[in-house]
N, C-alpha and C positions, 0 to 999 in steps of 0.2 A: 664560761660566760656565754659561749656561743649557743649552748643548749638551754639557757635560761630565757625567760620572757621578761626582758628589761626594756621598758619603753624610754624614749628621750624625755629629758626634763622639759616641762611645759612653760617654765618661766612664770609660774603663777604666784610664786613667793609665799605659798601657804606654809612652807617650812620656816619662814622667817616672821610670821605673824605672832603677836603676843599670845601666849598660852598655846602655841602650836604643838601638835602631837607629832610633827615631822612631815615628810613628804606626803603629798596628797595622792600621788600616782599609785594605784593599787596593782602591783605586779611583783615578780620574784625579787626585786631589790629590797622589798620590805623584810624578807627573811635574812638578807645579807647585812642590813643595818646593824642589828645587835652584835653580830659577829665582828663587824669592823670596829665597832666601839670597844668591844671587850679584848680585842687582840692587842698584843704588845707591838706588833710590827706587821706591815703589809709587804708582800712581794707582788709586783705588777709586771706581767710579761705581755708583750704584744709584738706581732709582726708589723712591719712598716708596709702599708698599703697606700699607694698614691701620694707619697712624700709626707706621710704622717702616721700617727698610731692608727690602729684599726678602728673602724666605726664602733665596734662593740666596746673597746676600751675608752673611746671618747665618751660614749653614753654613760659608762660607769663613772668616769671622772666627773661629768656634769652632774650626775645624780648624787655624787658625794658632797656637793654643795649644801645639800639638806643637813649634813652633819656639822658644817662649819659654823662657828659663831665668833664675833669680834672679841668676846670676853674669853681669854685663855682658860679661866677657871671652869667654863662649861663648854669649851671647844674640845670634843674628843679627838680631833686631828692634831691639835697642838702638841708638838714634841713627839708625835707618832714617828716611829722609825720605819723607813721605807726603802725597799730595794727595787730597782728597775732592771728588766731584762728585755732586750730588743733584738729582733732578727731582721735582716733586710736582704734583698735580692741583688743589689749592686755590689761591686767590690769596694766602694767608697761610702763611708757613712754620710758624707756631705751630699754627694750626688744622689744617694738613695732617698734622702729625706729623713734619715735616722736622726740627724742633728736637730731637725725641726721638732721631732717628737720629743726628743730628750729635753729640749728647751721648754716645751709645753708642760712636761712633767715638773721641771725645775721651777718654772714660773708659778704654777698652780700650788705646788706644795710649799714653796717659800711663802706665798701669800697666806696660806692656811696655817703656817707656823710649824709645819711637819719637818723632819730631818731626813734628807735622802742620805742614807748610809753609803750607798754605792750603786754603780750602774755598770752592767755588762752588756755588750752588744757585739754582734758579728754578722758576717755575711753567710747566708744559706739560701739555697734554692730548693732543696729537697728535704723531706722529712728525715730526721736523724743526723743531718749534717752538724748541727751544733753539738749534740751529744757525743759525736766522735771527734770533736775538736778539743784536744787536751788543754790547750791554752785558755779557751773560753771557759771550760769546765773548772779549771783551777781558779780562774777569776771569780766564778760563781761561788765556789766553795769558800773563798776568802770573804766574800761579801756575806755569805751565810754565817760565818764565824763572827764577823762584826755585828750582825744583827742579833746574834745570841748574846754577845758580850755587853752591848751598849744598853 
């Protein structure tokens, strides 16, 4: 995400107008929309920065609003299987803001009708710390299996 040119949602509601062709913002998100619609599941990973998900992840979340529709028959997010992975610098998920971020994911995807299959999160301050944490990697593997089965 960090290397992509994805602009924030403009709140213009062009994506919700009758006969809309989708989001009016012309950037790299346009190439992601078809992939997001076609995929069976999403895995969203983000570090916690300043007590919530990263700015890049938040922009992505906001821009996914263009996919959502009240009618489950034409809502590509409805029943989409989702896994969440988070890392944070504090030793506690509450003090770090990780819980704030997880709640944001839960609220948004519940509203959209998606199914969060699992969440894995842990403390890390340096690159590679999560990959060397056997417990977190086992949790991630289990979530991956659930995503593949459901």
